[in-house]
SEFISE-565145 format. One record per atom (N, C-alpha, C): residue in one letter; chain; atom name; y negated, z negated, x negated. Coordinates in steps of 0.1 Angstrom, whole numbers. Layout:
{residuo->A&cadena->A&atomo->CA&py->Y&pz->Z&px->X}
...
! end
This chain:
{residuo->X&cadena->A&atomo->N&py->247&pz->767&px->-182}
{residuo->X&cadena->A&atomo->CA&py->248&pz->760&px->-195}
{residuo->X&cadena->A&atomo->C&py->250&pz->771&px->-206}
{residuo->X&cadena->A&atomo->N&py->243&pz->770&px->-216}
{residuo->X&cadena->A&atomo->CA&py->245&pz->779&px->-227}
{residuo->X&cadena->A&atomo->C&py->258&pz->778&px->-234}
{residuo->X&cadena->A&atomo->N&py->262&pz->789&px->-241}
{residuo->X&cadena->A&atomo->CA&py->275&pz->789&px->-248}
{residuo->X&cadena->A&atomo->C&py->273&pz->779&px->-260}
{residuo->X&cadena->A&atomo->N&py->283&pz->771&px->-262}
{residuo->X&cadena->A&atomo->CA&py->282&pz->761&px->-273}
{residuo->X&cadena->A&atomo->C&py->291&pz->765&px->-285}
{residuo->X&cadena->A&atomo->N&py->285&pz->763&px->-296}
{residuo->X&cadena->A&atomo->CA&py->292&pz->764&px->-309}
{residuo->X&cadena->A&atomo->C&py->286&pz->754&px->-318}
{residuo->X&cadena->A&atomo->N&py->295&pz->746&px->-325}
{residuo->X&cadena->A&atomo->CA&py->289&pz->736&px->-333}
{residuo->X&cadena->A&atomo->C&py->282&pz->741&px->-345}
{residuo->X&cadena->A&atomo->N&py->270&pz->735&px->-348}
{residuo->X&cadena->A&atomo->CA&py->263&pz->738&px->-360}
{residuo->X&cadena->A&atomo->C&py->261&pz->725&px->-367}
{residuo->X&cadena->A&atomo->N&py->271&pz->722&px->-375}
{residuo->X&cadena->A&atomo->CA&py->271&pz->709&px->-383}
{residuo->X&cadena->A&atomo->C&py->268&pz->713&px->-397}
{residuo->X&cadena->A&atomo->N&py->258&pz->706&px->-403}
{residuo->X&cadena->A&atomo->CA&py->255&pz->709&px->-417}
{residuo->X&cadena->A&atomo->C&py->257&pz->696&px->-424}
{residuo->X&cadena->A&atomo->N&py->265&pz->697&px->-435}
{residuo->X&cadena->A&atomo->CA&py->268&pz->685&px->-443}
{residuo->X&cadena->A&atomo->C&py->256&pz->680&px->-450}
{residuo->X&cadena->A&atomo->N&py->253&pz->667&px->-449}
{residuo->X&cadena->A&atomo->CA&py->242&pz->660&px->-457}
{residuo->X&cadena->A&atomo->C&py->248&pz->654&px->-469}
{residuo->X&cadena->A&atomo->N&py->259&pz->648&px->-468}
{residuo->X&cadena->A&atomo->CA&py->267&pz->642&px->-479}
{residuo->X&cadena->A&atomo->C&py->281&pz->640&px->-474}
{residuo->X&cadena->A&atomo->N&py->289&pz->636&px->-483}
{residuo->X&cadena->A&atomo->CA&py->303&pz->633&px->-479}
{residuo->X&cadena->A&atomo->C&py->304&pz->624&px->-467}
{residuo->X&cadena->A&atomo->N&py->310&pz->629&px->-456}
{residuo->X&cadena->A&atomo->CA&py->312&pz->620&px->-445}
{residuo->X&cadena->A&atomo->C&py->300&pz->619&px->-435}
{residuo->X&cadena->A&atomo->N&py->290&pz->628&px->-437}
{residuo->X&cadena->A&atomo->CA&py->278&pz->628&px->-429}
{residuo->X&cadena->A&atomo->C&py->273&pz->642&px->-426}
{residuo->X&cadena->A&atomo->N&py->271&pz->645&px->-413}
{residuo->X&cadena->A&atomo->CA&py->266&pz->658&px->-409}
{residuo->X&cadena->A&atomo->C&py->255&pz->656&px->-399}
{residuo->X&cadena->A&atomo->N&py->246&pz->666&px->-400}
{residuo->X&cadena->A&atomo->CA&py->235&pz->667&px->-389}
{residuo->X&cadena->A&atomo->C&py->239&pz->679&px->-381}
{residuo->X&cadena->A&atomo->N&py->238&pz->677&px->-367}
{residuo->X&cadena->A&atomo->CA&py->241&pz->687&px->-358}
{residuo->X&cadena->A&atomo->C&py->228&pz->693&px->-353}
{residuo->X&cadena->A&atomo->N&py->228&pz->707&px->-353}
{residuo->X&cadena->A&atomo->CA&py->216&pz->714&px->-349}
{residuo->X&cadena->A&atomo->C&py->218&pz->723&px->-337}
{residuo->X&cadena->A&atomo->N&py->207&pz->725&px->-330}
{residuo->X&cadena->A&atomo->CA&py->205&pz->736&px->-320}
{residuo->X&cadena->A&atomo->C&py->195&pz->745&px->-326}
{residuo->X&cadena->A&atomo->N&py->199&pz->756&px->-331}
{residuo->X&cadena->A&atomo->CA&py->190&pz->765&px->-339}
{residuo->X&cadena->A&atomo->C&py->185&pz->757&px->-351}
{residuo->X&cadena->A&atomo->N&py->172&pz->755&px->-352}
{residuo->X&cadena->A&atomo->CA&py->166&pz->747&px->-363}
{residuo->X&cadena->A&atomo->C&py->163&pz->733&px->-359}
{residuo->X&cadena->A&atomo->N&py->166&pz->729&px->-346}
{residuo->X&cadena->A&atomo->CA&py->163&pz->716&px->-341}
{residuo->X&cadena->A&atomo->C&py->174&pz->706&px->-344}
{residuo->X&cadena->A&atomo->N&py->171&pz->695&px->-350}
{residuo->X&cadena->A&atomo->CA&py->181&pz->685&px->-353}
{residuo->X&cadena->A&atomo->C&py->184&pz->678&px->-340}
{residuo->X&cadena->A&atomo->N&py->196&pz->676&px->-336}
{residuo->X&cadena->A&atomo->CA&py->199&pz->669&px->-324}
{residuo->X&cadena->A&atomo->C&py->208&pz->657&px->-325}
{residuo->X&cadena->A&atomo->N&py->215&pz->655&px->-336}
{residuo->X&cadena->A&atomo->CA&py->224&pz->643&px->-338}
{residuo->X&cadena->A&atomo->C&py->228&pz->642&px->-352}
{residuo->X&cadena->A&atomo->N&py->233&pz->630&px->-355}
{residuo->X&cadena->A&atomo->CA&py->239&pz->627&px->-368}
{residuo->X&cadena->A&atomo->C&py->253&pz->622&px->-365}
{residuo->X&cadena->A&atomo->N&py->263&pz->628&px->-372}
{residuo->X&cadena->A&atomo->CA&py->277&pz->624&px->-371}
{residuo->X&cadena->A&atomo->C&py->281&pz->619&px->-384}
{residuo->X&cadena->A&atomo->N&py->287&pz->606&px->-384}
{residuo->X&cadena->A&atomo->CA&py->291&pz->600&px->-397}
{residuo->X&cadena->A&atomo->C&py->305&pz->595&px->-395}
{residuo->X&cadena->A&atomo->N&py->313&pz->596&px->-406}
{residuo->X&cadena->A&atomo->CA&py->326&pz->591&px->-407}
{residuo->X&cadena->A&atomo->C&py->324&pz->576&px->-411}
{residuo->X&cadena->A&atomo->N&py->329&pz->567&px->-402}
{residuo->X&cadena->A&atomo->CA&py->328&pz->553&px->-405}
{residuo->X&cadena->A&atomo->C&py->341&pz->546&px->-404}
{residuo->X&cadena->A&atomo->N&py->343&pz->535&px->-411}
{residuo->X&cadena->A&atomo->CA&py->355&pz->527&px->-410}
{residuo->X&cadena->A&atomo->C&py->351&pz->514&px->-403}
{residuo->X&cadena->A&atomo->N&py->359&pz->512&px->-392}
{residuo->X&cadena->A&atomo->CA&py->357&pz->499&px->-384}
{residuo->X&cadena->A&atomo->C&py->369&pz->490&px->-386}
{residuo->X&cadena->A&atomo->N&py->366&pz->477&px->-386}
{residuo->X&cadena->A&atomo->CA&py->376&pz->467&px->-387}
{residuo->X&cadena->A&atomo->C&py->381&pz->464&px->-374}
{residuo->X&cadena->A&atomo->N&py->395&pz->463&px->-373}
{residuo->X&cadena->A&atomo->CA&py->401&pz->459&px->-360}
{residuo->X&cadena->A&atomo->C&py->408&pz->446&px->-361}
{residuo->X&cadena->A&atomo->N&py->402&pz->437&px->-369}
{residuo->X&cadena->A&atomo->CA&py->408&pz->424&px->-370}
{residuo->X&cadena->A&atomo->C&py->422&pz->424&px->-376}
{residuo->X&cadena->A&atomo->N&py->431&pz->418&px->-369}
{residuo->X&cadena->A&atomo->CA&py->445&pz->417&px->-373}
{residuo->X&cadena->A&atomo->C&py->452&pz->431&px->-373}
{residuo->X&cadena->A&atomo->N&py->446&pz->441&px->-366}
{residuo->X&cadena->A&atomo->CA&py->452&pz->454&px->-365}
{residuo->X&cadena->A&atomo->C&py->447&pz->463&px->-377}
{residuo->X&cadena->A&atomo->N&py->440&pz->458&px->-386}
{residuo->X&cadena->A&atomo->CA&py->436&pz->466&px->-398}
{residuo->X&cadena->A&atomo->C&py->423&pz->474&px->-396}
{residuo->X&cadena->A&atomo->N&py->422&pz->485&px->-402}
{residuo->X&cadena->A&atomo->CA&py->409&pz->493&px->-401}
{residuo->X&cadena->A&atomo->C&py->413&pz->507&px->-396}
{residuo->X&cadena->A&atomo->N&py->402&pz->514&px->-391}
{residuo->X&cadena->A&atomo->CA&py->404&pz->527&px->-386}
{residuo->X&cadena->A&atomo->C&py->391&pz->535&px->-389}
{residuo->X&cadena->A&atomo->N&py->393&pz->548&px->-393}
{residuo->X&cadena->A&atomo->CA&py->382&pz->557&px->-395}
{residuo->X&cadena->A&atomo->C&py->379&pz->564&px->-382}
{residuo->X&cadena->A&atomo->N&py->366&pz->564&px->-378}
{residuo->X&cadena->A&atomo->CA&py->361&pz->571&px->-366}
{residuo->X&cadena->A&atomo->C&py->349&pz->578&px->-369}
{residuo->X&cadena->A&atomo->N&py->345&pz->588&px->-361}
{residuo->X&cadena->A&atomo->CA&py->333&pz->595&px->-362}
{residuo->X&cadena->A&atomo->C&py->322&pz->589&px->-353}
{residuo->X&cadena->A&atomo->N&py->311&pz->584&px->-358}
{residuo->X&cadena->A&atomo->CA&py->301&pz->578&px->-350}
{residuo->X&cadena->A&atomo->C&py->289&pz->588&px->-348}
{residuo->X&cadena->A&atomo->N&py->286&pz->591&px->-336}
{residuo->X&cadena->A&atomo->CA&py->275&pz->600&px->-333}
{residuo->X&cadena->A&atomo->C&py->263&pz->593&px->-327}
{residuo->X&cadena->A&atomo->N&py->251&pz->596&px->-332}
{residuo->X&cadena->A&atomo->CA&py->239&pz->591&px->-327}
{residuo->X&cadena->A&atomo->C&py->229&pz->603&px->-325}
{residuo->X&cadena->A&atomo->N&py->219&pz->601&px->-316}
{residuo->X&cadena->A&atomo->CA&py->209&pz->611&px->-314}
{residuo->X&cadena->A&atomo->C&py->201&pz->612&px->-327}
{residuo->X&cadena->A&atomo->N&py->194&pz->623&px->-329}
{residuo->X&cadena->A&atomo->CA&py->186&pz->625&px->-340}
{residuo->X&cadena->A&atomo->C&py->172&pz->618&px->-338}
{residuo->X&cadena->A&atomo->N&py->167&pz->611&px->-348}
{residuo->X&cadena->A&atomo->CA&py->154&pz->606&px->-349}
{residuo->X&cadena->A&atomo->C&py->152&pz->603&px->-364}
{residuo->X&cadena->A&atomo->N&py->139&pz->605&px->-369}
{residuo->X&cadena->A&atomo->CA&py->137&pz->602&px->-383}
{residuo->X&cadena->A&atomo->C&py->140&pz->588&px->-387}
{residuo->X&cadena->A&atomo->N&py->137&pz->579&px->-378}
{residuo->X&cadena->A&atomo->CA&py->140&pz->564&px->-381}
{residuo->X&cadena->A&atomo->C&py->152&pz->560&px->-374}
{residuo->X&cadena->A&atomo->N&py->161&pz->552&px->-382}
{residuo->X&cadena->A&atomo->CA&py->173&pz->547&px->-376}
{residuo->X&cadena->A&atomo->C&py->171&pz->540&px->-363}
{residuo->X&cadena->A&atomo->N&py->161&pz->531&px->-363}
{residuo->X&cadena->A&atomo->CA&py->159&pz->523&px->-351}
{residuo->X&cadena->A&atomo->C&py->155&pz->531&px->-338}
{residuo->X&cadena->A&atomo->N&py->152&pz->543&px->-340}
{residuo->X&cadena->A&atomo->CA&py->148&pz->552&px->-329}
{residuo->X&cadena->A&atomo->C&py->160&pz->560&px->-324}
{residuo->X&cadena->A&atomo->N&py->171&pz->559&px->-330}
{residuo->X&cadena->A&atomo->CA&py->183&pz->567&px->-326}
{residuo->X&cadena->A&atomo->C&py->191&pz->559&px->-315}
{residuo->X&cadena->A&atomo->N&py->198&pz->567&px->-306}
{residuo->X&cadena->A&atomo->CA&py->206&pz->561&px->-296}
{residuo->X&cadena->A&atomo->C&py->221&pz->564&px->-299}
{residuo->X&cadena->A&atomo->N&py->229&pz->555&px->-297}
{residuo->X&cadena->A&atomo->CA&py->244&pz->557&px->-299}
{residuo->X&cadena->A&atomo->C&py->249&pz->566&px->-288}
{residuo->X&cadena->A&atomo->N&py->256&pz->576&px->-292}
{residuo->X&cadena->A&atomo->CA&py->263&pz->585&px->-283}
{residuo->X&cadena->A&atomo->C&py->278&pz->580&px->-282}
{residuo->X&cadena->A&atomo->N&py->284&pz->576&px->-293}
{residuo->X&cadena->A&atomo->CA&py->298&pz->571&px->-292}
{residuo->X&cadena->A&atomo->C&py->305&pz->572&px->-305}
{residuo->X&cadena->A&atomo->N&py->318&pz->567&px->-305}
{residuo->X&cadena->A&atomo->CA&py->327&pz->567&px->-316}
{residuo->X&cadena->A&atomo->C&py->339&pz->576&px->-311}
{residuo->X&cadena->A&atomo->N&py->343&pz->585&px->-320}
{residuo->X&cadena->A&atomo->CA&py->353&pz->595&px->-317}
{residuo->X&cadena->A&atomo->C&py->364&pz->596&px->-328}
{residuo->X&cadena->A&atomo->N&py->376&pz->600&px->-323}
{residuo->X&cadena->A&atomo->CA&py->388&pz->600&px->-333}
{residuo->X&cadena->A&atomo->C&py->387&pz->613&px->-342}
{residuo->X&cadena->A&atomo->N&py->379&pz->623&px->-338}
{residuo->X&cadena->A&atomo->CA&py->378&pz->634&px->-347}
{residuo->X&cadena->A&atomo->C&py->364&pz->640&px->-346}
{residuo->X&cadena->A&atomo->N&py->360&pz->648&px->-356}
{residuo->X&cadena->A&atomo->CA&py->346&pz->653&px->-357}
{residuo->X&cadena->A&atomo->C&py->344&pz->663&px->-346}
{residuo->X&cadena->A&atomo->N&py->354&pz->672&px->-343}
{residuo->X&cadena->A&atomo->CA&py->352&pz->682&px->-333}
{residuo->X&cadena->A&atomo->C&py->349&pz->675&px->-319}
{residuo->X&cadena->A&atomo->N&py->356&pz->665&px->-315}
{residuo->X&cadena->A&atomo->CA&py->353&pz->658&px->-303}
{residuo->X&cadena->A&atomo->C&py->339&pz->652&px->-303}
{residuo->X&cadena->A&atomo->N&py->335&pz->647&px->-314}
{residuo->X&cadena->A&atomo->CA&py->322&pz->641&px->-315}
{residuo->X&cadena->A&atomo->C&py->311&pz->652&px->-312}
{residuo->X&cadena->A&atomo->N&py->313&pz->664&px->-318}
{residuo->X&cadena->A&atomo->CA&py->304&pz->675&px->-317}
{residuo->X&cadena->A&atomo->C&py->304&pz->680&px->-302}
{residuo->X&cadena->A&atomo->N&py->315&pz->681&px->-296}
{residuo->X&cadena->A&atomo->CA&py->316&pz->685&px->-282}
{residuo->X&cadena->A&atomo->C&py->308&pz->676&px->-273}
{residuo->X&cadena->A&atomo->N&py->310&pz->663&px->-275}
{residuo->X&cadena->A&atomo->CA&py->303&pz->653&px->-266}
{residuo->X&cadena->A&atomo->C&py->288&pz->653&px->-269}
{residuo->X&cadena->A&atomo->N&py->284&pz->654&px->-282}
{residuo->X&cadena->A&atomo->CA&py->270&pz->655&px->-286}
{residuo->X&cadena->A&atomo->C&py->264&pz->667&px->-278}
{residuo->X&cadena->A&atomo->N&py->270&pz->678&px->-279}
{residuo->X&cadena->A&atomo->CA&py->264&pz->690&px->-273}
{residuo->X&cadena->A&atomo->C&py->263&pz->688&px->-258}
{residuo->X&cadena->A&atomo->N&py->273&pz->682&px->-252}
{residuo->X&cadena->A&atomo->CA&py->273&pz->680&px->-237}
{residuo->X&cadena->A&atomo->C&py->261&pz->671&px->-233}
{residuo->X&cadena->A&atomo->N&py->260&pz->660&px->-241}
{residuo->X&cadena->A&atomo->CA&py->249&pz->651&px->-238}
{residuo->X&cadena->A&atomo->C&py->235&pz->657&px->-240}
{residuo->X&cadena->A&atomo->N&py->234&pz->665&px->-251}
{residuo->X&cadena->A&atomo->CA&py->222&pz->672&px->-254}
{residuo->X&cadena->A&atomo->C&py->218&pz->682&px->-242}
{residuo->X&cadena->A&atomo->N&py->228&pz->690&px->-238}
{residuo->X&cadena->A&atomo->CA&py->226&pz->699&px->-227}
{residuo->X&cadena->A&atomo->C&py->222&pz->692&px->-214}
{residuo->X&cadena->A&atomo->N&py->229&pz->681&px->-211}
{residuo->X&cadena->A&atomo->CA&py->225&pz->673&px->-199}
{residuo->X&cadena->A&atomo->C&py->211&pz->669&px->-200}
{residuo->X&cadena->A&atomo->N&py->207&pz->663&px->-211}
{residuo->X&cadena->A&atomo->CA&py->193&pz->658&px->-213}
{residuo->X&cadena->A&atomo->C&py->183&pz->670&px->-212}
{residuo->X&cadena->A&atomo->N&py->186&pz->681&px->-217}
{residuo->X&cadena->A&atomo->CA&py->177&pz->693&px->-215}
{residuo->X&cadena->A&atomo->C&py->175&pz->697&px->-201}
{residuo->X&cadena->A&atomo->N&py->186&pz->697&px->-193}
{residuo->X&cadena->A&atomo->CA&py->186&pz->700&px->-179}
{residuo->X&cadena->A&atomo->C&py->177&pz->690&px->-171}
{residuo->X&cadena->A&atomo->N&py->179&pz->677&px->-175}
{residuo->X&cadena->A&atomo->CA&py->171&pz->667&px->-168}
{residuo->X&cadena->A&atomo->C&py->156&pz->669&px->-171}
{residuo->X&cadena->A&atomo->N&py->153&pz->672&px->-183}
{residuo->X&cadena->A&atomo->CA&py->139&pz->674&px->-187}
{residuo->X&cadena->A&atomo->C&py->133&pz->685&px->-180}
{residuo->X&cadena->A&atomo->N&py->141&pz->696&px->-178}
{residuo->X&cadena->A&atomo->CA&py->135&pz->708&px->-170}
{residuo->X&cadena->A&atomo->C&py->132&pz->705&px->-156}
{residuo->X&cadena->A&atomo->N&py->140&pz->695&px->-150}
{residuo->X&cadena->A&atomo->CA&py->138&pz->692&px->-136}
{residuo->X&cadena->A&atomo->C&py->125&pz->683&px->-134}
{residuo->X&cadena->A&atomo->N&py->121&pz->677&px->-144}
{residuo->X&cadena->A&atomo->CA&py->109&pz->668&px->-142}
{residuo->X&cadena->A&atomo->C&py->96&pz->675&px->-142}
! end
């Protein structure tokens, strides 16, 4: 596995695109979710990169941006390895 370092570039307040070199690999956004009677909570939502929203896959919701980036990178590396085996 290659050495990982996050390459997050801010698009606008609360939204980042994650890159591998010049290749876009994911979008991470700060979102607020409602928890019913428990109130609301801010989480970071990570999805795979695709130009159209409907073509993106959810990676997950995370309590901090760094954890979101770590998981995105892990998923991306796993998918690259699988593609190489085919």
